N, C-alpha and C positions, 0 to 999 in steps of 0.2 A: 541442528544449529549451523548457521552459515559459517563458512570459512572466510572470515573478514581479513582481507589483505589490502585494505586501503591505507594510505600513509597517515593515519590518525583520524578519529581515535582508533586505538589498537585494542585487541582482546585483552581481557583481565584475567589474571590468575584467580582461582577459586578463593584463595585467602584474601585477595584484594577485594573481590566482590562481596565477600562476607563483611569486611571491614566497613563498607559503605552503609550497612544497616545499623550501625551503632547510633545510640541516642545522641541528641545534641547536648553540647555543653556550653558554658559561658566562654566567650572568646576573650574575656578579661579575667579569667580565672587561672589558678595554678595548673589545672589538668591541661588546659590549652597550651599554656606556656611551655610545659614539658614536651608536648607534641611538636610545637614549633621549633624548639631547640634541637630535638632529635632529627627533624627534617633538614634543618640547616647543616648540621654535622654530616648527615648522609649525603647531601648535595655536594658539600665541600670535598668529600672523599672522591666523588666522581668528577667534579670540576677540577680536582687536583689543585686546590687553592686554599689560601688562608684568608682570602678576601671576604667581606660580608656578602651575603646573598639575600636579596629582598624578594618576598613572595607577594605577587600581585594577583588578586582575584580577577582574572582577565585572560584573554587569549594570548597566544605567542605574538600576534600582531601588535598587541598593546605593549608587549615588551619592546618591540622595535620602535614604536612611538616614544616610549619612555626614554630610550637611548638617544633620541633626537633632542627632546625638550629639556633634558637634565644636564647636558654637557656642552651646549653650544649657544650662540646667540645669532639673531638674524644677520645675514650677510656673511657669515663665516664660510671660508672656502673649504669644501670637503670633496672627497673622491669616493665614488661607489664603483667597485669592480663587480659586474653582474654577468651572470650566465644563464638566466632563466627568470621565470615569472616572479619568484619571491624576492630576488635581488632587485628586480624592476620595481616592485611595490615599495620596497624600503627606500629606494632612490626617490619615488614619488612622494613619500611621506616627508622626506627632506626638503623637496621643492615646495610643498604646500606650507611648510613652516618658515620658508624664506631663507633657507640656506642657499649658498652659491654652489650648486652641484655640478661637478664634472662626472659624467657617468661613462665608464669604459665598458662597453658591452662586448661580449663574446657569443659566438654562435651557440644556440641551444644544443646541448649535448657534448659540449667541450667545456674544459675548465678554464680558470683564470690564468693568464700568462703575461709575461713581459711587465711585471709590476715595477721592477727597477727602472726600465726604460721610461715608463709613464711618469713615475714620481720624480725622476731626474730632471724633467722638463718644468717642474713646478717649484716655486720658491717657498710659498707659505701655504701650509695645509693644516687645518685644524683637526681633521679626522679622516681616517680611512676606514670604509665599511666593506665587509665581505660576508657573503653567505657561505658558511662552511660546507653545508650539504644542501645542494639545490634540489628541493623536493619535487619540483616540476620536471626534472630531467633525470635525476639519479646520478648527478656529478658530485664527487667529493673533492673540494678544493684542498690543496696541500698547504695547510697553515704552517707546517713545520719548515717549509721553504719561504713562504710569504711573510710570516710574522717578523722575522729578523730584518728583512728588507725594509718593511714599514718603519720599524723602531729605530733603524739607522738613519732615517731621513733627517736632514739638518733642522727642520722646523719642529721636530718631536711631536708629530701628530698622535692623537689617540687612535688605538686599534680597536674597532668595534666589530663583534662577530656574532652573526645569527647562526646558532647551532640548534635551532628548534627541533629539527628532525634527525639529529645525529647524536647529540650529547646524551650520555647514559648508555649508549651502545657503541661509542667510538671514542678512541683515545684522543684527548685534546687537553693537555696539561696547561691550564690558564697561566699559572705563575711562571713556569719556566719559559713559556713562549712570550711572555710579556703582553698578553692580551689585557686590555683595559676595561672593556665591558663585554660580557659574555651572557647571551640570552638563550634560554631553552623554555620548554613547555611541558606540562605534565602528561599529555595524552599520547606521546610518541614512544620513544624507546624506554621511557621511565615506567611504562605499564600501569599507569594510573588513569583516573578519570580526567576528562577535559576540565579546564577552568582556572588553572594556575599558571602564570608566567613567572619564571625565575630569572632574576637579573643580578649578576655578580659584578662588583665594581672595584677597580684597583685604587690604591691611594692617589695615584697620579690623576685618574679620572675624577676622583673626589675634589681635588684641587680645582679642576676645571668646572666642576659643578658649582663651586662657591661663586664663580664669575658669570655663570650662565644667566641670561636675561629673558629667556622664553617664559611666557606665562604658563602656569600649570597648577594643578591642585591635586586631583586624584592620583596623578602619576608623579607628584613631587617626592623625589627620593629623600629629601630632608625630613619629611614626615616619617617615612618608612625607617630611616635611621633612628630617629627619636624613639619610635615605638619598639624598634628591634632591641633596644637596651633592656626592655622588659619581655623579650620574646613574644611580642605581639605585633599586629599590623594596625595601621591608622583607622581603617574602616573594617566592617565585619567581613572576615574571610569566608571562603566556601569551605566550611568545617568538614563536610563529608568528603570533599575532594582531598583534603589534607589527610584524613584518615587513610584514604586509599594510597596516597603518596608515601606516607610513613610506612605503611605495610610493604609496598613494593620496594622501597629503598632498603628496608630490613632484608628482604629476600635477595635483592641484588648484591648487597654488601656481603651477605653470607656466602654467596657464590664467588665473590671477589671480582674486582674490576678487570683484571687481566683476562680471567676466563670469560667474562661477559664480552669484552672486546673481541677476543679470539673467536667466540661462538658466532658473532655477527659476520666476521670475515669468512669463516668456513661456510656459513649458510649462503652468503653472497656468491662465493666461488662455485658451490654446489649447484645453486639455482641457475646461474649463468651457463654453466656447462650443460645442464639439462635442456636449457632453452636452445642452445646451439645445436644439440642433438635433434631437436625438433625441426631444425632448418629455419628457425625464426631469427630475424635480424635485431641485434641489440642497438639502442641508441648511443650508448657510451662505450668508449674503449675500455679495456680491462684496467689499464693503469690509473684511470680516473673514476672507476666505478664506486658508487656508494655502497657501504656495508648495510645500509638500512632500506634501500629502495632500488628497484630495477625497472627501467623503461625499455619497451620493445615495440616493434612494429608488427601489426597484424600482417598476415600473408596478403600478397597482391590480390585485389578483388574482394577482400573481406571488410565489410563495414565495421569499424571498431565499436560503434554504439550498439549495433545489432549483436555483435559478438558478446559484448559485456552483458547484454540483457539475457542472452541464452545462458551464459555462465551463471548468472544470478538466478534465473527462474528454474532452470533444469538441473544445475549442478551445485546450487547453494554456495557459489564462489563469488565474492564481491571484490572487484578490483576497480581501480580508478582510471579514468581517461586522461587525455592530454589537457594542457592548459596553455592559454595565450596562443602563440604562433603554432604550437603543437596540438592544439585542440582538433580532434577528429583524426589525428594522424598516428597517435601512439596509445598504448595502455601502460599503466604503472602498477607494479606489484610490490607491496611492502613486505619486508622480512625483518622486522624489529621488535624488540620486546619479548612478549610471551609467544614464542613460536618454536616449532621443532622441524626437523627434516621431514617428518611425516606430513605436516601441513604443506610443505612445499611439493612433496610427492603428489598430494591431492590436487594442487594447482596444475602441475604438469600433466597429470592424468586427465583432468577436466579440459585442459587445452587440447590434448590429443583427440578426445572423444567429440568435443564440440566442433573442432575444425573439420573433422572427418564428416560430420553431419552437414556442414556448410559447404563442402567442396562440390 
């Protein structure tokens, strides 16, 4: 079996795999409602929130679009702080829907900075958007510092956070930080199948939702709220994916969120130290490094695509390449969800052997 180390979908535990083979049930029946309720409670535990969480049968990107169309109206002034390809995409969604977007871009491989300075020059801001964990670079933005700056702004903007590739494996207490909309997806650190976006919404964001004028239907959270009262979704959900998510949440909760978060930090630090021993250059500084994904440069003279192909074909190791401006320049290795130190040792060993062959 391949050592799958791409940033989603991630490997599934045997118990999670087994859960996918369960027979279908009615999504309007009591059996489904019980599963739905258990999933929401499990997600609230890791989101560290009392806010409602809505389950969309869609990708994480759909969750980002949902955040645009439910809380704003055409022409609203918003700010996107971006430091990589996924932040750029979210800003582009905002532009396509007619928001007045100010995008503050930071160099790929560095985190968001100077939030106070930027916001202080603006009078009226409807929302501030930030990617918590930039999957394209392996940067973790410090929401513990950023959140209170945003919430202190005189125009009281919404704070919207994309944590698709970190939540479930990284500490991000929604309620205590004052995050208004928090998005994740099932196929990353949650150790479940792809196909479910999870969107948590604060009471303040819900007030804004009542005044939003963007057209929407499938992503209309008013529908999701109505059906959530019965522990259902407006349209047919991906039942098998939810089976897997319920099982993975049960396993994660038994381990405890503090241990899960600490495990990801320890694996990140271990892997980065081993990469340094190989003499390979990391893209991101230690202080901003993601607990769930690491980006690094191939040695000078080594073609990254050729390297990845050798790793896949000869060593059964599957890693990701760069995106956007970093395409062809870096490789990315995920260490989220169902992973052990042994998996990372196999990555390092494959790196050593493959690079020796290519030298």
